[in-house]
MIMIMI-42512 format. One record per residue (C-alpha): residue number from 1; chain; z negated, y, x. Coordinates in nm, 2 decimals. Each point is the difference from the previous one (the first is absolute). Layout:
# MIMIMI-42512
@n = NUM chain = A w = Z v = Y u = X
...
This chain:
# MIMIMI-42512
@n = 1 chain = A w = 0.19 v = -0.68 u = -0.31
@n = 2 chain = A w = -0.23 v = 0.21 u = -0.10
@n = 3 chain = A w = 0.01 v = 0.36 u = 0.17
@n = 4 chain = A w = -0.33 v = 0.18 u = -0.05
@n = 5 chain = A w = 0.00 v = 0.34 u = 0.14
@n = 6 chain = A w = -0.30 v = 0.13 u = 0.17
@n = 7 chain = A w = -0.19 v = 0.29 u = -0.04
@n = 8 chain = A w = -0.28 v = 0.04 u = 0.22
@n = 9 chain = A w = -0.28 v = 0.30 u = -0.11
@n = 10 chain = A w = -0.21 v = 0.25 u = 0.24
@n = 11 chain = A w = -0.13 v = 0.31 u = -0.11
@n = 12 chain = A w = 0.21 v = -0.11 u = -0.35
@n = 13 chain = A w = 0.30 v = 0.08 u = 0.20
@n = 14 chain = A w = 0.30 v = -0.26 u = 0.08
@n = 15 chain = A w = -0.04 v = -0.14 u = 0.35
@n = 16 chain = A w = 0.12 v = -0.21 u = 0.25
@n = 17 chain = A w = -0.22 v = -0.18 u = 0.36
@n = 18 chain = A w = 0.19 v = -0.16 u = 0.29
@n = 19 chain = A w = -0.23 v = -0.33 u = 0.09
@n = 20 chain = A w = -0.23 v = 0.15 u = -0.30
@n = 21 chain = A w = -0.15 v = 0.21 u = 0.25
@n = 22 chain = A w = -0.16 v = 0.35 u = -0.20
@n = 23 chain = A w = 0.10 v = 0.20 u = 0.27
@n = 24 chain = A w = 0.33 v = -0.04 u = -0.05
@n = 25 chain = A w = 0.04 v = 0.13 u = -0.35
@n = 26 chain = A w = 0.31 v = 0.13 u = -0.09
@n = 27 chain = A w = 0.04 v = 0.21 u = -0.37
@n = 28 chain = A w = 0.28 v = -0.08 u = -0.20
@n = 29 chain = A w = -0.06 v = 0.14 u = -0.35
@n = 30 chain = A w = -0.28 v = 0.19 u = -0.08
@n = 31 chain = A w = 0.03 v = -0.16 u = -0.40
@n = 32 chain = A w = -0.01 v = -0.36 u = -0.01
@n = 33 chain = A w = 0.08 v = 0.01 u = -0.36
@n = 34 chain = A w = 0.31 v = 0.14 u = 0.07
@n = 35 chain = A w = 0.08 v = -0.25 u = 0.20
@n = 36 chain = A w = -0.08 v = -0.32 u = -0.21
@n = 37 chain = A w = 0.23 v = 0.20 u = -0.28
@n = 38 chain = A w = 0.28 v = -0.02 u = 0.23
@n = 39 chain = A w = -0.04 v = -0.37 u = 0.08
@n = 40 chain = A w = -0.02 v = -0.05 u = -0.37
@n = 41 chain = A w = 0.31 v = 0.17 u = -0.01
@n = 42 chain = A w = 0.14 v = -0.21 u = 0.18
@n = 43 chain = A w = -0.04 v = -0.29 u = -0.17
@n = 44 chain = A w = -0.29 v = -0.13 u = 0.20
@n = 45 chain = A w = -0.28 v = -0.20 u = -0.22
@n = 46 chain = A w = -0.26 v = -0.04 u = 0.26
@n = 47 chain = A w = -0.24 v = 0.25 u = 0.25
@n = 48 chain = A w = -0.21 v = -0.11 u = 0.24
@n = 49 chain = A w = -0.29 v = 0.31 u = 0.05
@n = 50 chain = A w = -0.23 v = 0.06 u = 0.24
@n = 51 chain = A w = -0.26 v = 0.21 u = 0.09
@n = 52 chain = A w = -0.09 v = 0.04 u = 0.31
@n = 53 chain = A w = -0.30 v = 0.23 u = -0.03
@n = 54 chain = A w = -0.13 v = -0.32 u = -0.24
@n = 55 chain = A w = 0.05 v = -0.25 u = 0.26
@n = 56 chain = A w = -0.16 v = 0.19 u = 0.27
@n = 57 chain = A w = -0.31 v = 0.13 u = -0.20
@n = 58 chain = A w = -0.10 v = -0.35 u = -0.10
@n = 59 chain = A w = 0.11 v = 0.11 u = -0.36
@n = 60 chain = A w = 0.25 v = 0.12 u = -0.24
@n = 61 chain = A w = 0.09 v = 0.39 u = 0.05
@n = 62 chain = A w = 0.32 v = 0.07 u = -0.16
@n = 63 chain = A w = -0.01 v = -0.16 u = -0.37
@n = 64 chain = A w = 0.11 v = 0.33 u = -0.14
@n = 65 chain = A w = 0.32 v = -0.04 u = 0.16
@n = 66 chain = A w = 0.04 v = -0.39 u = -0.12
@n = 67 chain = A w = -0.07 v = 0.12 u = -0.34
@n = 68 chain = A w = 0.23 v = 0.32 u = -0.03
@n = 69 chain = A w = 0.30 v = -0.26 u = 0.12
@n = 70 chain = A w = -0.10 v = -0.27 u = -0.22
@n = 71 chain = A w = 0.01 v = 0.29 u = -0.33
@n = 72 chain = A w = 0.29 v = 0.15 u = 0.15
@n = 73 chain = A w = 0.25 v = -0.29 u = 0.04
@n = 74 chain = A w = 0.01 v = -0.38 u = -0.09
@n = 75 chain = A w = -0.01 v = -0.09 u = 0.29
@n = 76 chain = A w = -0.21 v = -0.35 u = 0.12
@n = 77 chain = A w = -0.23 v = 0.08 u = 0.28
@n = 78 chain = A w = -0.17 v = -0.21 u = 0.20
@n = 79 chain = A w = -0.31 v = 0.20 u = 0.19
@n = 80 chain = A w = -0.21 v = -0.04 u = 0.29
@n = 81 chain = A w = -0.23 v = 0.19 u = 0.26
@n = 82 chain = A w = -0.36 v = 0.02 u = -0.01
@n = 83 chain = A w = -0.06 v = -0.28 u = -0.32
@n = 84 chain = A w = -0.38 v = -0.12 u = 0.19
@n = 85 chain = A w = -0.13 v = -0.05 u = -0.36
@n = 86 chain = A w = 0.05 v = -0.08 u = -0.37
@n = 87 chain = A w = -0.06 v = 0.36 u = -0.09
@n = 88 chain = A w = 0.30 v = 0.11 u = 0.23
@n = 89 chain = A w = 0.19 v = -0.31 u = -0.20
@n = 90 chain = A w = -0.09 v = 0.15 u = -0.34
@n = 91 chain = A w = 0.10 v = 0.33 u = 0.11
@n = 92 chain = A w = 0.36 v = -0.11 u = 0.14
@n = 93 chain = A w = 0.06 v = -0.16 u = -0.31
@n = 94 chain = A w = -0.15 v = 0.26 u = -0.22
@n = 95 chain = A w = 0.25 v = 0.25 u = 0.16
@n = 96 chain = A w = 0.32 v = -0.29 u = -0.10
@n = 97 chain = A w = 0.01 v = -0.19 u = 0.32
@n = 98 chain = A w = 0.16 v = -0.33 u = -0.12
@n = 99 chain = A w = -0.09 v = -0.12 u = 0.32
@n = 100 chain = A w = -0.24 v = 0.02 u = 0.27
@n = 101 chain = A w = 0.02 v = -0.14 u = 0.38
@n = 102 chain = A w = -0.27 v = -0.09 u = 0.15
@n = 103 chain = A w = -0.05 v = -0.05 u = 0.36
@n = 104 chain = A w = -0.32 v = 0.09 u = 0.19
@n = 105 chain = A w = -0.18 v = -0.09 u = -0.24
@n = 106 chain = A w = 0.13 v = -0.33 u = 0.01
@n = 107 chain = A w = -0.11 v = -0.04 u = 0.34
@n = 108 chain = A w = -0.33 v = 0.17 u = -0.03
@n = 109 chain = A w = -0.11 v = -0.11 u = -0.36
@n = 110 chain = A w = 0.18 v = -0.27 u = -0.06
@n = 111 chain = A w = -0.22 v = -0.13 u = -0.27
@n = 112 chain = A w = 0.03 v = 0.39 u = -0.19
@n = 113 chain = A w = 0.42 v = -0.07 u = 0.08
@n = 114 chain = A w = -0.03 v = -0.32 u = -0.19
@n = 115 chain = A w = -0.16 v = 0.07 u = -0.25
@n = 116 chain = A w = 0.22 v = 0.25 u = -0.13
@n = 117 chain = A w = 0.29 v = -0.26 u = 0.12
@n = 118 chain = A w = -0.15 v = -0.22 u = -0.27
@n = 119 chain = A w = -0.08 v = 0.27 u = -0.26
@n = 120 chain = A w = 0.33 v = 0.22 u = 0.01
@n = 121 chain = A w = 0.22 v = -0.31 u = 0.06
@n = 122 chain = A w = 0.30 v = -0.04 u = 0.30
@n = 123 chain = A w = 0.24 v = 0.28 u = -0.17
@n = 124 chain = A w = -0.24 v = 0.29 u = 0.01
@n = 125 chain = A w = -0.17 v = -0.09 u = 0.29
@n = 126 chain = A w = 0.19 v = 0.03 u = 0.35
@n = 127 chain = A w = -0.11 v = -0.12 u = 0.36
@n = 128 chain = A w = 0.06 v = 0.27 u = 0.32
@n = 129 chain = A w = 0.04 v = -0.26 u = 0.23
@n = 130 chain = A w = 0.11 v = 0.27 u = 0.32
@n = 131 chain = A w = 0.01 v = -0.14 u = 0.33
@n = 132 chain = A w = 0.04 v = 0.13 u = 0.39
@n = 133 chain = A w = 0.06 v = -0.30 u = 0.21
@n = 134 chain = A w = 0.00 v = -0.20 u = -0.28
@n = 135 chain = A w = -0.31 v = 0.07 u = -0.09
@n = 136 chain = A w = -0.21 v = 0.17 u = -0.24
@n = 137 chain = A w = 0.00 v = 0.44 u = 0.00
@n = 138 chain = A w = -0.28 v = 0.16 u = -0.27
@n = 139 chain = A w = -0.14 v = 0.32 u = -0.04
@n = 140 chain = A w = 0.37 v = 0.20 u = -0.02
@n = 141 chain = A w = 0.03 v = -0.25 u = 0.30
@n = 142 chain = A w = -0.20 v = 0.18 u = 0.20
@n = 143 chain = A w = -0.21 v = -0.29 u = 0.09
@n = 144 chain = A w = 0.09 v = -0.36 u = 0.09
@n = 145 chain = A w = -0.07 v = -0.31 u = -0.08
@n = 146 chain = A w = -0.07 v = -0.39 u = 0.14
@n = 147 chain = A w = 0.14 v = -0.09 u = -0.34
@n = 148 chain = A w = 0.40 v = -0.21 u = 0.07
@n = 149 chain = A w = 0.25 v = 0.10 u = -0.27
@n = 150 chain = A w = 0.10 v = -0.36 u = -0.13
@n = 151 chain = A w = -0.34 v = -0.08 u = -0.02
@n = 152 chain = A w = -0.10 v = 0.28 u = -0.21
@n = 153 chain = A w = 0.26 v = 0.00 u = -0.21
@n = 154 chain = A w = 0.00 v = -0.37 u = -0.07
@n = 155 chain = A w = -0.36 v = 0.04 u = -0.03
@n = 156 chain = A w = 0.02 v = 0.26 u = -0.35
@n = 157 chain = A w = 0.32 v = -0.24 u = -0.07
@n = 158 chain = A w = -0.27 v = -0.24 u = -0.11
@n = 159 chain = A w = -0.23 v = 0.25 u = -0.16
@n = 160 chain = A w = 0.35 v = 0.11 u = -0.21
@n = 161 chain = A w = 0.14 v = 0.26 u = 0.13
@n = 162 chain = A w = 0.40 v = 0.00 u = -0.04
@n = 163 chain = A w = 0.11 v = 0.33 u = 0.07
@n = 164 chain = A w = -0.09 v = 0.11 u = 0.35
@n = 165 chain = A w = 0.16 v = 0.29 u = 0.19
@n = 166 chain = A w = 0.04 v = -0.06 u = 0.36
@n = 167 chain = A w = 0.06 v = 0.35 u = 0.28
@n = 168 chain = A w = 0.05 v = -0.09 u = 0.32
@n = 169 chain = A w = -0.19 v = 0.35 u = 0.15
@n = 170 chain = A w = 0.18 v = 0.00 u = 0.32
@n = 171 chain = A w = 0.25 v = 0.04 u = -0.15
@n = 172 chain = A w = -0.05 v = 0.24 u = -0.35
@n = 173 chain = A w = 0.12 v = 0.35 u = 0.01
@n = 174 chain = A w = 0.27 v = -0.11 u = 0.32
@n = 175 chain = A w = 0.31 v = -0.04 u = -0.16
@n = 176 chain = A w = 0.06 v = -0.32 u = 0.29
@n = 177 chain = A w = 0.07 v = -0.26 u = -0.24
@n = 178 chain = A w = -0.25 v = -0.25 u = -0.25
@n = 179 chain = A w = -0.20 v = -0.33 u = 0.15
@n = 180 chain = A w = 0.28 v = -0.17 u = -0.21
@n = 181 chain = A w = -0.09 v = -0.33 u = 0.16
@n = 182 chain = A w = -0.36 v = 0.06 u = -0.02
@n = 183 chain = A w = 0.01 v = 0.01 u = -0.38
@n = 184 chain = A w = 0.25 v = -0.32 u = -0.01
@n = 185 chain = A w = -0.19 v = -0.20 u = 0.14
@n = 186 chain = A w = -0.29 v = 0.11 u = -0.23
@n = 187 chain = A w = 0.22 v = -0.07 u = -0.31
@n = 188 chain = A w = 0.07 v = -0.39 u = 0.19
@n = 189 chain = A w = -0.36 v = -0.05 u = 0.02
@n = 190 chain = A w = -0.05 v = 0.14 u = -0.33
@n = 191 chain = A w = 0.29 v = -0.03 u = -0.20
@n = 192 chain = A w = -0.09 v = 0.15 u = -0.36
@n = 193 chain = A w = -0.19 v = 0.27 u = 0.15
@n = 194 chain = A w = 0.10 v = 0.37 u = -0.12
@n = 195 chain = A w = 0.07 v = 0.19 u = 0.34
@n = 196 chain = A w = 0.05 v = 0.32 u = 0.05
@n = 197 chain = A w = 0.15 v = 0.12 u = 0.32
@n = 198 chain = A w = -0.11 v = 0.33 u = 0.08
@n = 199 chain = A w = 0.05 v = 0.22 u = 0.35
@n = 200 chain = A w = 0.28 v = 0.07 u = 0.28
@n = 201 chain = A w = 0.28 v = -0.02 u = -0.27
@n = 202 chain = A w = 0.29 v = 0.22 u = 0.11
@n = 203 chain = A w = 0.30 v = 0.03 u = -0.14
@n = 204 chain = A w = 0.15 v = -0.20 u = -0.30
@n = 205 chain = A w = 0.14 v = -0.29 u = 0.24
@n = 206 chain = A w = -0.38 v = -0.08 u = 0.06
@n = 207 chain = A w = -0.05 v = 0.00 u = -0.40
@n = 208 chain = A w = 0.31 v = -0.23 u = -0.04
@n = 209 chain = A w = -0.16 v = -0.25 u = 0.33
@n = 210 chain = A w = -0.35 v = -0.05 u = -0.17
@n = 211 chain = A w = 0.21 v = -0.06 u = -0.34
@n = 212 chain = A w = 0.22 v = -0.28 u = 0.13
@n = 213 chain = A w = -0.30 v = -0.13 u = 0.22
@n = 214 chain = A w = -0.14 v = -0.04 u = -0.40
@n = 215 chain = A w = -0.30 v = 0.19 u = 0.07
@n = 216 chain = A w = -0.11 v = 0.09 u = -0.38
@n = 217 chain = A w = -0.06 v = 0.40 u = 0.04
@n = 218 chain = A w = -0.07 v = 0.29 u = 0.25
@n = 219 chain = A w = -0.15 v = 0.33 u = 0.02
@n = 220 chain = A w = 0.22 v = 0.35 u = 0.14
@n = 221 chain = A w = -0.15 v = 0.26 u = 0.07
@n = 222 chain = A w = 0.12 v = 0.23 u = 0.34
@n = 223 chain = A w = 0.35 v = -0.13 u = -0.01
@n = 224 chain = A w = 0.06 v = 0.16 u = -0.39
@n = 225 chain = A w = -0.17 v = 0.30 u = 0.08
@n = 226 chain = A w = 0.19 v = 0.04 u = 0.40
@n = 227 chain = A w = 0.32 v = -0.11 u = -0.23
@n = 228 chain = A w = 0.05 v = -0.27 u = 0.21
@n = 229 chain = A w = 0.01 v = -0.17 u = -0.32
@n = 230 chain = A w = 0.19 v = 0.13 u = -0.33
@n = 231 chain = A w = -0.14 v = -0.04 u = -0.36
@n = 232 chain = A w = 0.38 v = -0.09 u = -0.10
@n = 233 chain = A w = 0.01 v = -0.28 u = 0.30
@n = 234 chain = A w = -0.27 v = -0.15 u = -0.16
@n = 235 chain = A w = 0.11 v = 0.03 u = -0.37
@n = 236 chain = A w = 0.21 v = -0.29 u = 0.05
@n = 237 chain = A w = -0.39 v = -0.22 u = 0.03
@n = 238 chain = A w = -0.16 v = 0.18 u = -0.30
@n = 239 chain = A w = 0.25 v = -0.07 u = -0.30
């Protein structure tokens, strides 16, 4: 299973939220580049970088942090947050992102997002499927929609999407365990989906459970920053 640490950014700093609530912001490090280097030094190959300012503003904001991380490390970075136009997408790629994650745009402008899939391919475009009570939420999780999770994912799978990051918003930042059964249900429905579990991971046992259930990848954030999971514990997954 692929281990993907997360760096969420507000004001160019490394932060975490609880359930996507911006009022719960906690700053863990003033310098995300330092954090990215630490991950790389511990055998991590891929980073999930989220521009929370961009998600709220509706356009890319923290792209210079992305540029600094990709210049200072060899990490494969997938970048999300505020990517609403092809100009935003080009900025992200120009700043070194290997992949980008589109969530809100996939709901609000499916024609544009589908064009990205066709133009850049399924290796570079990830679908962000952030769900609350199995319905998609957008705009940095500030806005609920009527889009049901599974039909939403399936519709984009039919358009060529193969990588999906699915966050159970109710669990994100809460350290109460991931939505293992939901992820297994998604893979049972679409077996060759490269599904990335996100939200709720609290300890190494959660990671092991996801691995045992055959989940291809997991994003880990607060559990690392609060030392509930050590980098040494993750190393056996990184070989």
